[in-house]
Wavefront OBJ file of the C-alpha trace (Angstrom):
o trace
v 78.307 131.194 -105.737
v 81.000 128.598 -105.031
v 83.510 131.310 -104.165
v 81.147 132.701 -101.550
v 80.745 129.269 -100.067
v 84.498 128.662 -99.980
v 85.040 131.749 -97.818
v 82.669 130.668 -95.040
v 84.725 130.383 -91.814
v 84.993 126.929 -90.238
v 83.216 128.015 -87.037
v 80.234 129.278 -89.040
v 80.047 125.974 -90.898
v 79.975 124.126 -87.579
v 77.241 126.428 -86.250
v 75.273 125.923 -89.461
v 75.310 122.139 -89.258
v 74.389 122.290 -85.564
v 71.395 124.489 -86.440
v 70.365 122.000 -89.110
v 70.641 119.152 -86.617
v 68.520 120.935 -83.998
v 65.717 121.699 -86.448
v 65.707 118.197 -87.969
v 65.706 116.519 -84.563
v 62.459 118.154 -83.519
v 61.113 115.037 -85.206
v 63.034 112.985 -82.646
v 61.715 115.291 -79.892
v 58.163 114.436 -80.961
v 59.135 110.769 -81.015
v 60.247 111.121 -77.385
v 57.304 113.172 -76.145
v 54.624 111.034 -77.790
v 56.129 107.770 -76.527
v 56.826 109.192 -73.057
v 53.555 110.997 -72.372
v 51.705 107.695 -71.926
v 53.896 107.131 -68.835
v 51.698 109.096 -66.471
v 48.700 110.002 -68.598
v 47.741 106.309 -68.628
v 46.937 106.402 -64.907
v 44.355 109.153 -65.515
v 42.767 107.883 -68.739
v 42.358 104.414 -67.191
v 40.084 105.742 -64.424
v 36.419 104.806 -64.379
v 35.200 108.354 -64.965
v 37.395 108.648 -68.083
v 38.105 105.697 -70.436
v 37.880 102.914 -67.799
v 40.713 100.802 -69.211
v 41.361 97.146 -68.321
v 44.995 95.828 -68.309
v 44.351 94.520 -71.831
v 43.132 97.918 -73.060
v 45.987 99.696 -71.250
v 48.398 97.560 -73.248
v 46.483 98.229 -76.460
v 46.333 102.007 -75.959
v 50.065 102.072 -75.189
v 51.134 99.760 -78.001
v 48.827 101.093 -80.754
v 51.340 103.899 -81.330
v 54.099 101.296 -81.592
v 52.205 99.209 -84.142
v 51.662 102.344 -86.226
v 55.365 103.115 -85.889
v 56.248 99.671 -87.255
v 54.181 100.347 -90.376
v 55.468 103.915 -90.684
v 59.098 102.803 -90.460
v 58.796 100.828 -93.705
v 56.476 103.174 -95.607
v 58.345 106.402 -94.943
v 61.836 104.940 -95.371
v 61.071 103.969 -98.952
v 59.353 107.277 -99.693
v 62.356 109.134 -98.239
v 64.609 107.336 -100.722
v 62.332 108.384 -103.569
v 61.288 111.931 -102.619
v 64.012 113.027 -100.216
v 64.474 113.109 -96.444
v 63.434 116.748 -96.059
v 60.122 116.473 -97.958
v 58.971 113.466 -95.969
v 59.837 115.136 -92.666
v 57.482 117.965 -93.660
v 54.638 115.521 -94.257
v 55.331 113.798 -90.940
v 55.115 117.120 -89.082
v 51.575 117.584 -90.432
v 50.572 114.057 -89.362
v 52.015 114.666 -85.889
v 49.957 117.825 -85.493
v 46.572 116.417 -86.442
v 47.002 113.017 -84.746
v 47.982 114.812 -81.528
v 44.872 116.955 -81.555
v 42.698 113.977 -82.457
v 44.068 111.875 -79.588
v 43.634 114.667 -77.052
v 39.890 114.987 -77.742
v 39.160 111.260 -78.127
v 35.710 110.475 -76.622
v 36.526 106.785 -76.022
v 39.389 104.303 -76.057
v 38.762 103.216 -79.656
v 39.147 106.724 -81.055
v 42.250 107.196 -78.892
v 43.751 103.982 -80.271
v 43.123 105.178 -83.837
v 44.650 108.578 -83.058
v 47.742 106.975 -81.513
v 47.981 104.607 -84.475
v 48.312 107.579 -86.839
v 50.683 109.243 -84.398
v 52.740 106.068 -84.558
v 52.942 106.282 -88.348
v 54.745 109.609 -87.891
v 56.904 108.342 -85.021
v 58.061 105.393 -87.140
v 58.939 107.762 -89.944
v 61.082 110.148 -87.910
v 62.698 107.242 -86.042
v 64.246 106.029 -89.289
v 64.593 109.204 -91.346
v 66.116 111.631 -88.817
v 69.208 109.468 -88.048
v 69.714 108.891 -91.768
v 69.388 112.616 -92.440
v 71.950 113.470 -89.759
v 74.313 110.687 -90.845
v 74.264 111.899 -94.448
v 74.709 115.542 -93.476
v 77.532 115.077 -90.947
v 81.281 115.162 -91.664
v 82.804 111.808 -90.631
v 84.832 113.351 -87.774
v 81.686 114.485 -85.903
v 79.167 111.997 -87.262
v 79.004 110.057 -83.993
v 78.103 113.044 -81.831
v 75.813 114.627 -84.443
v 73.759 111.490 -85.053
v 73.530 111.034 -81.282
v 71.747 114.379 -81.126
v 68.771 112.411 -82.430
v 68.866 110.271 -79.289
v 69.368 113.392 -77.164
v 66.203 114.982 -78.525
v 64.264 111.743 -78.002
v 65.158 111.655 -74.312
v 64.580 115.413 -73.939
v 61.109 114.877 -75.394
v 60.495 112.064 -72.916
v 61.809 114.177 -70.040
v 59.487 117.059 -70.950
v 56.591 114.587 -71.090
v 57.437 113.326 -67.593
v 57.838 116.857 -66.238
v 54.546 118.042 -67.728
v 52.801 114.874 -66.500
v 54.151 115.538 -63.011
v 53.195 119.218 -63.009
v 49.738 118.816 -64.525
v 48.930 115.641 -62.590
v 49.755 117.267 -59.259
v 48.470 120.793 -59.970
v 45.063 119.798 -61.335
v 43.013 117.232 -59.463
v 40.875 116.254 -62.479
v 40.869 112.967 -64.376
v 40.702 114.590 -67.817
v 44.094 116.267 -67.370
v 45.600 113.538 -69.583
v 44.081 115.304 -72.591
v 46.222 118.385 -71.976
v 49.304 116.219 -71.437
v 48.888 114.813 -74.955
v 47.841 118.088 -76.649
v 51.117 119.850 -75.786
v 52.882 117.841 -78.515
v 51.202 120.026 -81.155
v 53.744 122.795 -80.428
v 56.937 120.925 -81.454
v 55.029 119.557 -84.482
v 54.615 123.144 -85.710
v 58.315 123.864 -85.087
v 59.331 120.786 -87.104
v 57.095 121.860 -89.998
v 58.661 125.326 -90.051
v 62.145 123.799 -89.775
v 61.698 121.771 -92.961
v 61.606 125.051 -94.898
v 65.018 125.990 -93.460
v 67.114 122.816 -93.543
v 68.697 121.609 -96.832
v 68.293 118.236 -98.487
v 71.173 115.823 -97.854
v 74.089 115.880 -100.320
v 73.940 112.119 -100.847
v 70.283 112.195 -101.889
v 70.903 115.224 -104.125
v 73.765 113.406 -105.821
v 71.562 110.383 -106.479
v 69.066 112.714 -108.150
v 71.894 114.051 -110.390
v 72.025 117.389 -108.576
v 75.747 117.338 -107.870
v 76.089 121.130 -107.929
v 73.509 121.454 -105.149
v 75.142 118.580 -103.277
v 78.511 120.358 -103.401
v 76.933 123.560 -102.067
v 75.554 121.656 -99.063
v 78.859 119.837 -98.506
v 80.906 123.055 -98.603
v 78.501 124.677 -96.178
v 79.058 121.897 -93.630
v 82.776 120.955 -93.895
v 86.058 122.296 -95.243
v 86.335 122.633 -99.024
v 88.895 119.867 -99.520
v 86.834 117.359 -97.529
v 83.677 118.458 -99.354
v 85.267 117.785 -102.747
v 86.533 114.392 -101.579
v 83.186 113.436 -100.082
v 81.348 114.331 -103.288
v 83.817 112.257 -105.291
v 83.274 109.250 -102.998
v 79.501 109.689 -103.105
v 79.470 109.810 -106.914
v 81.728 106.754 -107.116
v 79.310 104.763 -104.958
v 76.356 105.981 -107.003
v 78.056 104.785 -110.198
v 78.587 101.353 -108.656
v 74.870 101.073 -107.998
v 73.521 103.085 -110.945
v 72.082 99.995 -112.625
v 69.774 99.267 -109.680
v 67.237 102.099 -110.087
v 65.205 103.063 -107.016
v 65.588 100.929 -103.903
v 63.325 97.891 -103.593
v 63.121 94.674 -101.590
v 64.808 92.907 -104.497
v 68.043 94.716 -103.632
v 68.248 92.714 -100.418
v 68.664 89.491 -102.389
v 72.304 90.492 -102.878
v 74.180 88.397 -100.245
v 76.269 91.172 -98.657
v 73.270 93.542 -98.467
v 71.077 90.749 -97.040
v 73.720 90.180 -94.360
v 73.624 93.865 -93.408
v 69.809 93.767 -93.248
v 69.891 90.783 -90.882
v 72.431 92.560 -88.676
v 70.343 95.742 -88.697
v 67.101 93.984 -87.753
v 68.865 92.037 -84.999
v 70.369 95.214 -83.529
v 66.984 96.965 -83.582
v 65.111 94.053 -81.991
v 67.717 93.506 -79.273
v 67.621 97.186 -78.329
v 63.956 96.749 -77.423
v 64.460 93.418 -75.661
v 66.939 95.156 -73.340
v 63.838 96.554 -71.602
v 64.277 100.313 -71.890
v 60.686 100.983 -72.866
v 59.359 99.075 -69.881
v 60.764 101.980 -67.893
v 59.806 104.691 -70.387
v 56.174 103.577 -70.861
v 55.340 101.986 -67.519
v 57.685 103.690 -65.044
v 54.780 105.300 -63.195
v 52.830 102.023 -63.194
v 55.828 100.101 -61.817
v 56.242 102.608 -58.995
v 52.527 102.441 -58.186
v 52.813 98.640 -57.982
v 55.650 98.952 -55.461
v 53.754 101.312 -53.150
v 53.908 104.918 -54.427
v 50.701 106.925 -54.889
v 49.950 108.161 -58.424
v 51.060 111.718 -57.642
v 54.272 110.561 -55.945
v 55.006 108.164 -58.812
v 54.572 110.965 -61.371
v 57.141 113.104 -59.560
v 59.561 110.221 -58.928
v 59.364 109.189 -62.576
v 60.880 112.528 -63.596
v 64.130 111.104 -62.206
v 64.105 108.527 -65.006
v 63.833 111.328 -67.539
v 66.663 113.325 -65.961
v 69.017 110.320 -65.851
v 68.041 109.472 -69.431
v 69.129 112.917 -70.610
v 72.304 112.751 -68.512
v 73.288 109.373 -69.976
v 72.703 110.538 -73.534
v 74.637 113.765 -72.860
v 77.657 111.855 -71.584
v 77.683 109.592 -74.638
v 77.090 112.415 -77.098
v 79.766 114.798 -75.797
v 82.350 112.478 -74.247
v 82.027 108.959 -75.680
v 80.503 109.008 -79.186
v 83.684 109.951 -81.042
v 86.039 108.221 -78.576
v 84.679 104.822 -77.562
v 84.168 101.938 -79.996
v 80.528 101.243 -80.894
v 80.884 97.493 -80.253
v 82.366 97.965 -76.776
v 79.640 100.443 -75.781
v 76.903 98.076 -76.999
v 78.102 94.874 -75.304
v 79.177 96.658 -72.113
v 75.830 98.434 -71.901
v 73.892 95.198 -72.329
v 75.851 93.550 -69.512
v 75.040 96.408 -67.117
v 71.336 96.705 -67.998
v 70.771 92.960 -67.732
v 72.390 92.957 -64.296
v 70.075 95.748 -63.164
v 66.982 93.878 -64.418
v 68.059 90.847 -62.370
v 68.585 93.094 -59.332
v 65.044 94.518 -59.641
v 63.665 90.971 -59.900
v 65.487 89.879 -56.733
v 64.759 93.002 -54.683
v 61.073 93.230 -55.643
v 60.656 89.645 -54.404
v 62.588 89.732 -51.134
v 61.662 93.325 -50.204
v 57.969 92.967 -51.121
v 55.756 94.830 -48.672
v 58.569 96.880 -47.170
v 58.180 100.659 -47.153
v 61.660 101.012 -48.624
v 60.817 98.984 -51.770
v 59.560 101.911 -53.929
v 62.773 103.826 -53.248
v 64.910 100.803 -54.107
v 63.029 100.250 -57.358
v 63.181 103.911 -58.466
v 66.934 103.876 -57.802
v 67.316 100.761 -59.964
v 65.137 102.102 -62.770
v 67.031 105.396 -62.804
v 70.360 103.528 -62.972
v 68.985 101.304 -65.756
v 67.825 104.267 -67.841
v 71.125 106.087 -67.268
v 73.229 103.150 -68.484
v 70.941 102.292 -71.401
v 70.853 105.852 -72.733
v 74.627 106.121 -72.381
v 75.173 102.950 -74.447
v 72.458 100.900 -76.137
v 70.070 103.731 -77.030
v 72.393 106.037 -78.990
v 74.602 103.236 -80.348
v 71.583 101.451 -81.853
v 70.509 104.470 -83.920
v 74.110 105.282 -84.760
v 74.782 101.795 -86.117
v 71.567 101.733 -88.129
v 72.433 105.063 -89.750
v 75.902 103.783 -90.694
v 75.765 100.157 -91.833
v 73.376 100.286 -94.810
v 74.697 101.133 -98.305
v 73.600 104.470 -99.760
v 71.233 103.055 -102.374
v 69.027 101.244 -99.837
v 69.788 103.268 -96.709
v 66.307 104.708 -96.200
v 64.550 101.415 -96.977
v 67.068 99.367 -94.977
v 66.769 101.531 -91.875
v 63.002 101.467 -92.339
v 62.886 97.655 -92.376
v 65.188 97.412 -89.351
v 63.096 99.909 -87.401
v 59.973 97.981 -88.450
v 61.444 95.036 -86.558
v 62.230 97.352 -83.652
v 58.688 98.704 -83.471
v 57.092 95.270 -83.753
v 59.191 94.149 -80.788
v 58.392 97.417 -79.005
v 54.701 96.744 -79.675
v 55.062 93.293 -78.134
v 56.828 94.617 -75.045
v 54.391 97.512 -74.648
v 51.322 95.322 -75.098
v 52.304 92.320 -72.997
v 54.118 93.978 -70.070
v 50.973 94.905 -68.058
v 49.514 91.477 -68.862
v 52.715 89.709 -67.720
v 52.645 91.627 -64.438
v 49.002 90.654 -63.966
v 49.811 86.958 -64.554
v 53.330 86.476 -63.129
v 53.844 89.451 -60.830
v 56.546 92.136 -60.905
v 59.548 90.024 -59.858
v 59.013 87.133 -62.296
v 58.330 89.547 -65.167
v 61.707 91.190 -64.633
v 63.371 87.766 -64.472
v 61.981 87.030 -67.946
v 63.636 90.148 -69.351
v 66.904 89.443 -67.521
v 67.158 85.994 -69.156
v 66.401 87.524 -72.555
v 69.199 90.039 -71.899
v 71.736 87.252 -71.373
v 70.752 85.708 -74.716
v 71.142 89.089 -76.453
v 74.636 89.547 -74.987
v 75.742 86.218 -76.460
v 74.309 87.111 -79.882
v 75.971 90.539 -79.779
v 79.452 89.020 -79.587
v 78.877 87.443 -83.002
v 77.007 90.076 -85.022
v 77.781 93.652 -83.866
v 80.163 95.349 -86.370
v 82.660 98.097 -85.570
v 81.909 101.258 -87.558
v 83.651 104.096 -85.706
v 86.343 106.156 -87.415
v 85.344 105.396 -91.020
v 83.283 107.306 -93.594
v 79.960 105.871 -94.791
v 81.553 105.155 -98.176
v 84.452 103.270 -96.560
v 82.001 101.211 -94.523
v 80.036 100.360 -97.652
v 83.178 99.220 -99.456
v 84.163 97.121 -96.441
v 80.803 95.332 -96.261
v 80.811 94.774 -100.021
v 84.235 93.085 -99.898
v 83.503 90.978 -96.800
l 1 2 3 4 5 6 7 8 9 10 11 12 13 14 15 16 17 18 19 20 21 22 23 24 25 26 27 28 29 30 31 32 33 34 35 36 37 38 39 40 41 42 43 44 45 46 47 48 49 50 51 52 53 54 55 56 57 58 59 60 61 62 63 64 65 66 67 68 69 70 71 72 73 74 75 76 77 78 79 80 81 82 83 84 85 86 87 88 89 90 91 92 93 94 95 96 97 98 99 100 101 102 103 104 105 106 107 108 109 110 111 112 113 114 115 116 117 118 119 120 121 122 123 124 125 126 127 128 129 130 131 132 133 134 135 136 137 138 139 140 141 142 143 144 145 146 147 148 149 150 151 152 153 154 155 156 157 158 159 160 161 162 163 164 165 166 167 168 169 170 171 172 173 174 175 176 177 178 179 180 181 182 183 184 185 186 187 188 189 190 191 192 193 194 195 196 197 198 199 200 201 202 203 204 205 206 207 208 209 210 211 212 213 214 215 216 217 218 219 220 221 222 223 224 225 226 227 228 229 230 231 232 233 234 235 236 237 238 239 240 241 242 243 244 245 246 247 248 249 250 251 252 253 254 255 256 257 258 259 260 261 262 263 264 265 266 267 268 269 270 271 272 273 274 275 276 277 278 279 280 281 282 283 284 285 286 287 288 289 290 291 292 293 294 295 296 297 298 299 300 301 302 303 304 305 306 307 308 309 310 311 312 313 314 315 316 317 318 319 320 321 322 323 324 325 326 327 328 329 330 331 332 333 334 335 336 337 338 339 340 341 342 343 344 345 346 347 348 349 350 351 352 353 354 355 356 357 358 359 360 361 362 363 364 365 366 367 368 369 370 371 372 373 374 375 376 377 378 379 380 381 382 383 384 385 386 387 388 389 390 391 392 393 394 395 396 397 398 399 400 401 402 403 404 405 406 407 408 409 410 411 412 413 414 415 416 417 418 419 420 421 422 423 424 425 426 427 428 429 430 431 432 433 434 435 436 437 438 439 440 441 442 443 444 445 446 447 448 449 450 451 452 453 454 455 456 457 458 459 460 461 462 463 464
């Protein structure tokens, strides 16, 4: 068996790991579609002849998924450490399927909120598990670009949601069209479920479960034989160092160096949300309607955000991920996005009432999304998949993403309320000031992880 594996050509190994990454990241695609579809469908479900939503209920419908994701991030991360990344992804695919169907046929806002809450449980799971899965599967020399495929599939899912919202919203002049917008997510849920019967379990999890022979098979299928042998040796050495700990638990984070990593991880996750990306991704259509576009025009214009999101992620994934330092990309990205938020605040105040305002704002939002998805978006998930030690990686990423989703819930819930109270310009000023604070914090806490294996990073954090 090993001899057959050793003779696999390098190009076939690369194709194999790319196939694995595509199938696994259908979870990320669902993450993107289910978070993006509300940006457009909300305008239809809020109408009086449908669910008749107030600004408060709009925020609750939007953020219920995010609250579920916060809970799911912690629950599924721990279960993934115990039962494996692959098995939990299969369960999440089933939850995605049924919660999607349930939300699409919801007779009132309360049933929709419950459906999106369960959908959020699955979103929170894939948000933490898929980057970990990719990080543990990838050879160190392509780990940056491979893990960033997770971010790529998220933004592709969001783009498809925007495109389908635009097509369905313009082609069918009926208020209940939002139900079909949501129901389409059942298709990628089925693909993810099928994919979990094709992809292997990660070598690091297999080694923890004392299945080193299987781990070596996976390693030799995804990298050259010499590197595979070295990686298995490093993995087993790290397992021995932590063999006395048993399964991961919150008690593990009492260890000072692991607690420090957890604090860094939570801070990174929270700041990524405070940058304001999901204002654009959830409420892009609403923002454009506030500046003067009709609903149909806003749906079409919002597709531009999705296109620029994919373009930004593509540039980082193929040209920057394995070349530019993570720390530089993060701090530089925050500086640009904060500047754009301030520009929107200024322009929406001084150009209020002008016919050109909607076009100015869509240009700014597209530029914001482009920069964010070329820096903060992929770097956040990349850092979270890298900094935690093997023994607590699933739980650690889960806790960090819990913080992310709680902040995302806050942003998603309060944004329409803030606009109602303070207006568009002042709301963007609030986020611009928060951005400045995050930039200052980033200088002190963001680590540099590029160019080192996960085992080397773990040793470095342990010694620091």
